[in-house]
C-alpha positions as CSV (number, residue, x, y, z in Angstrom):
1,M,-2.7,-42.2,-10.1
2,D,-1.4,-38.9,-8.7
3,T,-1.4,-38.7,-4.9
4,G,-1.6,-34.9,-4.9
5,N,-4.6,-34.8,-7.2
6,T,-6.2,-37.6,-5.2
7,A,-5.7,-35.7,-1.9
8,W,-7.2,-32.5,-3.3
9,V,-10.3,-34.2,-4.7
10,L,-10.8,-36.2,-1.4
11,I,-10.9,-32.8,0.4
12,S,-13.1,-31.3,-2.3
13,A,-15.6,-34.1,-2.0
14,A,-15.9,-33.4,1.8
15,L,-16.2,-29.7,1.2
16,V,-19.0,-30.1,-1.3
17,L,-20.9,-32.5,0.9
18,F,-20.6,-29.9,3.7
19,M,-22.4,-27.4,1.5
20,T,-25.7,-29.3,1.9
21,P,-25.9,-28.7,5.7
22,G,-24.7,-25.2,4.9
23,L,-27.6,-24.8,2.5
24,A,-30.0,-26.1,5.2
25,F,-28.8,-23.3,7.5
26,F,-28.9,-20.7,4.8
27,Y,-32.5,-21.6,3.9
28,G,-33.5,-22.5,7.5
29,G,-32.8,-19.0,8.8
30,M,-35.0,-17.5,6.2
31,V,-38.2,-19.4,6.9
32,R,-40.5,-18.8,9.9
33,S,-39.6,-20.5,13.1
34,K,-42.4,-23.1,12.9
35,N,-40.9,-24.4,9.6
36,V,-37.1,-24.4,10.3
37,L,-36.9,-28.1,11.1
38,G,-38.9,-29.0,8.1
39,M,-36.4,-27.1,5.9
40,L,-33.4,-28.7,7.7
41,M,-34.9,-32.2,7.3
42,Q,-35.5,-31.8,3.6
43,N,-31.9,-30.9,3.0
44,V,-30.4,-33.5,5.3
45,F,-32.7,-36.2,3.9
46,A,-31.3,-35.4,0.5
47,M,-27.9,-36.6,1.7
48,G,-29.5,-40.0,2.5
49,I,-31.7,-40.9,-0.4
50,L,-29.8,-39.3,-3.2
51,A,-26.5,-40.9,-2.3
52,I,-28.0,-44.3,-2.6
53,L,-29.8,-43.6,-5.9
54,W,-26.6,-42.1,-7.3
55,V,-24.6,-45.3,-6.8
56,V,-27.4,-47.6,-7.8
57,I,-28.2,-46.0,-11.1
58,V,-27.7,-42.3,-11.6
59,F,-23.9,-42.3,-11.8
60,S,-24.2,-44.8,-14.6
61,L,-26.8,-42.7,-16.4
62,A,-24.6,-39.6,-16.2
63,F,-21.2,-41.2,-17.0
64,G,-21.9,-44.5,-18.7
65,D,-21.2,-44.5,-22.4
66,A,-19.2,-41.3,-21.8
67,G,-17.9,-39.2,-24.6
68,N,-20.3,-40.4,-27.3
69,G,-22.3,-37.3,-27.7
70,G,-25.5,-38.9,-26.6
71,I,-28.7,-38.1,-24.7
72,I,-28.2,-40.4,-21.7
73,G,-25.7,-43.0,-20.4
74,N,-26.2,-46.7,-20.0
75,F,-26.1,-49.2,-17.1
76,E,-22.4,-50.1,-17.3
77,F,-21.7,-48.6,-13.8
78,A,-25.0,-49.5,-12.1
79,F,-24.6,-50.7,-8.5
80,L,-21.0,-49.5,-8.7
81,K,-20.0,-52.2,-11.2
82,D,-16.3,-51.5,-12.2
83,V,-16.2,-48.4,-10.0
84,T,-12.9,-49.3,-8.3
85,P,-10.0,-47.6,-6.5
86,G,-8.1,-48.0,-9.8
87,A,-8.2,-46.0,-13.0
88,A,-11.4,-45.3,-15.0
89,P,-12.3,-48.2,-17.3
90,G,-11.4,-47.8,-20.9
91,G,-7.8,-46.7,-20.5
92,A,-6.1,-43.5,-21.5
93,D,-8.0,-43.3,-24.8
94,S,-11.4,-43.2,-23.2
95,F,-13.4,-40.0,-22.4
96,L,-12.5,-40.4,-18.7
97,G,-9.0,-41.4,-19.4
98,F,-7.6,-38.0,-18.3
99,L,-8.5,-38.8,-14.7
100,T,-5.5,-39.2,-12.4
101,I,-7.6,-40.0,-9.3
102,P,-9.3,-43.3,-8.4
103,F,-12.5,-43.9,-10.3
104,V,-14.4,-44.5,-7.1
105,L,-13.3,-41.0,-5.9
106,F,-14.6,-39.4,-9.1
107,C,-17.9,-41.1,-8.5
108,A,-18.0,-39.9,-4.8
109,Y,-17.1,-36.4,-5.8
110,Q,-19.8,-36.2,-8.5
111,M,-22.3,-37.7,-5.9
112,T,-21.9,-34.6,-3.8
113,F,-23.1,-32.5,-6.7
114,A,-26.1,-34.8,-7.3
115,I,-27.0,-34.4,-3.6
116,I,-27.0,-30.6,-3.4
117,T,-28.7,-29.9,-6.8
118,P,-32.3,-31.2,-5.9
119,A,-31.8,-29.7,-2.4
120,L,-31.5,-26.2,-3.9
121,I,-35.2,-26.5,-5.0
122,T,-36.4,-26.6,-1.4
123,G,-35.9,-22.8,-1.1
124,A,-38.7,-22.3,-3.6
125,T,-41.2,-24.7,-2.1
126,A,-40.6,-23.7,1.5
127,D,-43.4,-23.9,4.1
128,R,-46.0,-25.9,2.1
129,L,-44.5,-29.1,0.4
130,K,-45.4,-32.5,1.9
131,F,-42.4,-34.4,3.1
132,S,-43.5,-37.6,1.5
133,A,-44.1,-35.8,-1.8
134,Y,-40.7,-34.2,-1.5
135,A,-39.0,-37.6,-1.0
136,V,-40.7,-39.1,-4.1
137,F,-40.1,-35.9,-6.1
138,I,-36.3,-35.6,-5.6
139,S,-35.8,-39.3,-6.2
140,I,-37.6,-39.3,-9.5
141,W,-36.0,-35.9,-10.4
142,L,-32.5,-37.1,-9.9
143,I,-33.0,-40.0,-12.3
144,V,-35.1,-38.3,-14.9
145,V,-33.7,-34.8,-14.9
146,Y,-30.3,-34.6,-13.2
147,G,-28.9,-37.8,-14.7
148,P,-29.5,-36.8,-18.4
149,V,-28.4,-33.2,-18.0
150,A,-25.2,-34.3,-16.3
151,H,-24.5,-36.7,-19.2
152,W,-25.1,-33.9,-21.8
153,V,-22.5,-31.6,-20.2
154,F,-20.2,-33.5,-17.8
155,G,-20.4,-36.9,-19.4
156,G,-19.5,-36.0,-23.0
157,G,-23.1,-35.8,-24.2
158,F,-24.5,-33.7,-27.0
159,L,-24.1,-30.3,-25.3
160,Y,-20.4,-31.1,-24.7
161,E,-20.0,-32.0,-28.3
162,L,-21.7,-28.8,-29.3
163,G,-18.9,-26.9,-27.7
164,A,-20.7,-25.5,-24.6
165,L,-18.5,-25.0,-21.5
166,D,-19.6,-25.6,-17.9
167,F,-16.7,-25.9,-15.5
168,A,-18.5,-26.9,-12.3
169,G,-22.3,-26.8,-12.9
170,G,-23.8,-23.6,-14.1
171,A,-26.2,-25.6,-16.3
172,V,-26.1,-29.0,-14.6
173,V,-26.7,-27.6,-11.1
174,H,-28.0,-24.1,-10.9
175,M,-30.0,-23.5,-14.1
176,N,-31.3,-27.1,-13.7
177,A,-32.5,-26.5,-10.1
178,G,-33.7,-23.0,-10.9
179,A,-36.0,-24.1,-13.7
180,A,-37.3,-27.0,-11.6
181,A,-38.0,-24.5,-8.8
182,M,-40.1,-22.4,-11.1
183,A,-42.1,-25.4,-12.2
184,M,-42.7,-26.5,-8.6
185,V,-43.8,-23.0,-7.5
186,I,-46.4,-22.9,-10.3
187,L,-47.8,-26.3,-9.3
188,L,-47.8,-25.6,-5.5
189,G,-49.3,-22.1,-5.6
190,V,-48.6,-19.5,-3.0
191,R,-48.3,-19.9,0.8
192,S,-51.3,-19.2,2.9
193,G,-51.5,-15.5,3.4
194,Y,-48.9,-14.6,0.8
195,P,-48.2,-11.8,-0.1
196,E,-50.3,-9.9,2.4
197,T,-49.0,-11.5,5.6
198,P,-45.4,-10.7,6.4
199,M,-43.2,-13.8,6.3
200,R,-39.9,-12.5,7.6
201,P,-36.8,-14.6,8.2
202,H,-36.8,-15.9,11.7
203,N,-33.1,-16.2,12.3
204,L,-30.7,-14.2,10.0
205,P,-27.6,-15.2,12.0
206,L,-28.4,-18.8,10.9
207,T,-28.6,-17.6,7.3
208,V,-25.2,-15.8,7.6
209,L,-23.7,-19.0,9.1
210,G,-25.1,-21.0,6.1
211,T,-23.6,-18.4,3.7
212,G,-20.2,-18.9,5.3
213,I,-20.4,-22.7,5.0
214,L,-21.5,-22.4,1.4
215,W,-18.7,-20.0,0.5
216,F,-16.2,-22.3,2.2
217,G,-17.5,-25.4,0.5
218,W,-17.6,-23.7,-2.9
219,A,-13.8,-23.9,-2.9
220,G,-14.3,-27.6,-3.3
221,F,-17.2,-27.2,-5.7
222,N,-15.3,-25.0,-8.2
223,A,-11.6,-25.6,-7.6
224,G,-12.2,-29.3,-7.0
225,S,-13.8,-29.5,-10.5
226,A,-10.3,-29.2,-12.0
227,L,-9.9,-32.8,-10.6
228,A,-6.3,-31.9,-10.0
229,A,-4.1,-29.9,-7.7
230,D,-2.9,-27.6,-10.4
231,G,-2.9,-24.1,-11.8
232,I,-6.5,-24.3,-13.1
233,A,-7.7,-25.3,-9.6
234,A,-5.8,-22.3,-8.2
235,Q,-7.3,-19.9,-10.7
236,A,-10.8,-21.4,-10.0
237,I,-10.5,-20.8,-6.3
238,M,-9.4,-17.2,-6.8
239,N,-12.3,-16.6,-9.2
240,T,-14.7,-18.1,-6.8
241,F,-13.7,-15.9,-3.9
242,L,-13.5,-12.7,-6.0
243,A,-16.9,-13.3,-7.7
244,A,-18.7,-13.8,-4.3
245,S,-17.1,-10.7,-2.9
246,A,-17.9,-8.5,-5.9
247,A,-21.5,-9.9,-6.2
248,M,-22.1,-9.0,-2.6
249,L,-21.1,-5.5,-3.2
250,G,-23.1,-5.2,-6.5
251,W,-26.2,-6.5,-4.8
252,L,-25.8,-4.1,-1.8
253,V,-25.2,-1.1,-3.9
254,V,-28.3,-1.6,-6.0
255,E,-30.3,-2.6,-2.9
256,K,-29.3,0.6,-1.1
257,V,-30.1,2.8,-4.1
258,L,-33.5,1.3,-4.7
259,S,-34.7,0.4,-1.2
260,G,-32.7,2.8,1.0
261,H,-31.1,0.0,3.0
262,A,-28.1,-2.4,2.6
263,T,-29.4,-5.5,4.5
264,T,-27.7,-8.5,6.0
265,L,-29.9,-10.8,3.9
266,G,-28.9,-8.9,0.8
267,A,-25.2,-9.4,1.6
268,A,-25.8,-13.2,2.1
269,S,-27.9,-13.5,-1.1
270,G,-25.5,-11.4,-3.2
271,A,-22.5,-13.5,-2.1
272,V,-24.4,-16.8,-3.0
273,A,-25.5,-15.3,-6.4
274,G,-21.8,-14.5,-7.2
275,L,-20.8,-18.1,-6.3
276,V,-23.6,-19.4,-8.6
277,A,-22.6,-17.2,-11.5
278,I,-18.8,-18.0,-11.3
279,T,-19.5,-21.8,-11.2
280,P,-19.6,-22.4,-15.0
281,C,-16.7,-19.9,-15.5
282,A,-14.3,-20.7,-12.6
283,G,-11.6,-22.6,-14.5
284,F,-12.0,-20.9,-17.8
285,V,-11.5,-17.1,-17.0
286,G,-8.7,-15.1,-15.4
287,G,-7.6,-11.7,-14.4
288,M,-10.4,-9.4,-13.3
289,A,-13.1,-11.4,-15.1
290,G,-14.3,-12.9,-11.8
291,V,-14.8,-9.4,-10.4
292,Y,-16.7,-8.2,-13.4
293,I,-18.9,-11.3,-13.5
294,G,-19.6,-10.9,-9.8
295,L,-20.5,-7.2,-9.9
296,A,-22.9,-7.8,-12.8
297,T,-24.5,-10.8,-11.2
298,G,-25.1,-9.1,-7.9
299,A,-26.9,-6.2,-9.5
300,V,-28.9,-8.3,-12.0
301,C,-29.9,-10.9,-9.5
302,Y,-31.2,-8.3,-7.1
303,L,-33.3,-6.8,-9.9
304,A,-34.5,-10.3,-10.8
305,L,-36.3,-10.4,-7.4
306,G,-39.0,-8.6,-9.3
307,I,-39.8,-11.7,-11.4
308,K,-41.8,-13.3,-8.7
309,R,-43.8,-10.1,-8.1
310,R,-44.4,-9.5,-11.8
311,F,-45.7,-13.0,-12.4
312,G,-47.3,-13.7,-9.0
313,L,-44.9,-16.6,-8.1
314,D,-44.3,-17.4,-4.5
315,D,-40.6,-18.4,-4.8
316,S,-40.2,-18.4,-1.0
317,L,-36.5,-18.0,-0.8
318,D,-35.6,-16.6,-4.2
319,V,-34.2,-19.7,-5.9
320,I,-35.3,-18.3,-9.3
321,A,-33.5,-15.0,-8.9
322,V,-30.3,-16.4,-7.5
323,H,-29.9,-19.8,-9.1
324,L,-31.8,-19.7,-12.4
325,V,-30.8,-16.1,-13.2
326,G,-27.4,-16.3,-11.7
327,G,-26.6,-19.6,-13.4
328,L,-27.9,-18.3,-16.8
329,L,-25.9,-15.1,-16.5
330,G,-22.7,-16.9,-15.6
331,S,-23.1,-19.2,-18.5
332,L,-23.6,-16.4,-20.9
333,L,-20.8,-14.2,-19.5
334,L,-18.5,-17.1,-20.0
335,G,-19.1,-16.5,-23.7
336,L,-17.5,-13.1,-23.2
337,F,-14.6,-13.9,-20.9
338,A,-13.4,-17.5,-21.7
339,D,-9.6,-17.5,-22.0
340,A,-7.5,-20.2,-23.7
341,A,-4.5,-18.9,-21.8
342,I,-6.1,-20.0,-18.6
343,N,-7.4,-23.4,-19.7
344,P,-6.5,-25.1,-23.0
345,A,-10.0,-26.7,-23.0
346,V,-11.2,-23.4,-24.2
347,V,-11.3,-23.9,-28.0
348,N,-13.3,-20.9,-28.9
349,E,-12.4,-17.9,-26.7
350,G,-14.9,-15.4,-25.4
351,L,-16.0,-12.3,-27.3
352,F,-13.8,-10.0,-25.2
353,L,-10.8,-12.1,-25.9
354,G,-11.3,-11.8,-29.7
355,G,-13.1,-15.1,-30.1
356,G,-16.2,-13.8,-31.8
357,L,-19.8,-15.0,-31.0
358,S,-19.3,-18.7,-31.5
359,L,-18.9,-19.6,-27.8
360,L,-21.6,-17.2,-26.7
361,G,-24.0,-18.9,-29.2
362,D,-23.1,-22.4,-27.9
363,Q,-23.6,-21.2,-24.3
364,A,-27.0,-19.7,-25.2
365,V,-28.2,-23.0,-26.9
366,A,-27.0,-25.1,-23.9
367,S,-28.8,-22.8,-21.5
368,V,-32.1,-22.9,-23.4
369,V,-32.0,-26.6,-23.7
370,T,-31.2,-27.1,-20.0
371,L,-33.9,-24.7,-18.9
372,A,-36.6,-26.0,-21.2
373,Y,-35.9,-29.7,-20.4
374,S,-35.7,-29.2,-16.6
375,F,-38.9,-27.0,-16.5
376,V,-41.0,-29.3,-18.7
377,A,-39.8,-32.6,-17.1
378,T,-40.3,-31.2,-13.6
379,L,-43.8,-30.1,-14.5
380,I,-44.6,-33.6,-15.6
381,I,-43.1,-35.2,-12.5
382,G,-44.7,-32.7,-10.1
383,L,-48.1,-33.0,-11.8
384,A,-48.1,-36.8,-11.6
385,I,-47.3,-36.6,-7.8
386,K,-49.9,-33.9,-7.3
387,R,-52.6,-36.0,-8.9
388,T,-51.7,-39.2,-7.0
389,M,-50.3,-38.6,-3.5
390,G,-50.7,-34.8,-3.5
391,L,-47.9,-32.2,-3.2
392,R,-49.1,-29.8,-0.6
393,I,-49.8,-30.1,3.1
394,D,-53.3,-29.4,4.4
395,P,-54.2,-25.8,5.4
396,S,-54.3,-26.8,9.1
397,Q,-50.8,-28.3,8.9
398,E,-49.5,-25.2,7.1
399,E,-51.0,-23.0,9.9
400,Q,-49.4,-25.2,12.5
401,G,-46.1,-25.4,10.7
402,L,-44.0,-28.2,9.2
403,D,-42.1,-28.9,12.3
404,L,-45.0,-30.1,14.5
405,S,-47.4,-31.2,11.8
406,L,-45.0,-33.4,9.8
407,H,-42.1,-34.2,12.2
408,A,-43.6,-33.8,15.7
409,E,-40.7,-31.7,16.8
410,E,-40.0,-28.0,17.7
411,A,-36.8,-26.2,16.9
412,Y,-37.1,-23.9,19.9
413,A,-38.8,-25.8,22.7
414,S,-39.9,-23.6,25.6
């Protein structure tokens, strides 16, 4: 055990958990005032139910039988069996033998990722998803979708064996949640009155606050994924901050040129898009790569807002444009910028570093597999819930708002 590494991952776990309330504020400010508590509740509730499911079964599905190139783990760590303050089971020769932190801390750190990933989907389903359906959906989704995908990439599964790289969750978190968001939007349909009725954000200062919390927490998300207080973590935190800054600028420039205005919402959305895109790359690229990735992502994700208009999708808070497109772009750009001098885990360097197309091809395959599995599996889960307990609130409840109709509360009582 290394005390410095342990201290850093302890802090990182707290930072990543703090991101979920930050996400609640980020999304909460963008919905109408009658739905803000409904959005906050969905995100905060994820911190409850998903943490319990993680320790009961999903951690084992993700990291059980680690390093064997498989599809899903086993039940060796179910109910926290052998998840102790000591070293990971199996010794130095096991897949998790590189860990120099307590195994229970590794489990706790990964739990924070499992909490925020389904919570990301709430931005797409805002204003119309039943709370009971949401609770059932994210519980099943964590087991059926997140667990296997985490095993494929983080747990030494078949995508890891393929050679695909994902430092902190471009595929596992962002593409996974983005594809699920698209599936749920298709199943739910559009909000009442959309797109004719204006549905402007009710509290942009709340969204900016959420952006700041997310940006702050992302230091733990990305630099913490080094699982050590070392040079790779230092590089990851620099890349994280630079990409967010550059993406904000890229988004605002394109927004100003095309719409005539550089907006506060655009600045917040651009920064988050940059954070999303750098996530798979953070500990694998160096120099100005974070800036280039951020600039490209800000511009492309702003243009991707047109996807929902083109296909008639009511992605309420632009999860598809920011997380699906941002995560995909970051994963593919890693195939251009990956640098073995930054991280020896880079076996095939990026195209711009003279490594050819090998890594780019691996990234593309991993992206397609993740997107396809998450989309199809989410459709099946969502359709089953829709045909049994129902997904959507009644029209009268939608008119009244989630806060009063589902939670008997008001965010801004007179």
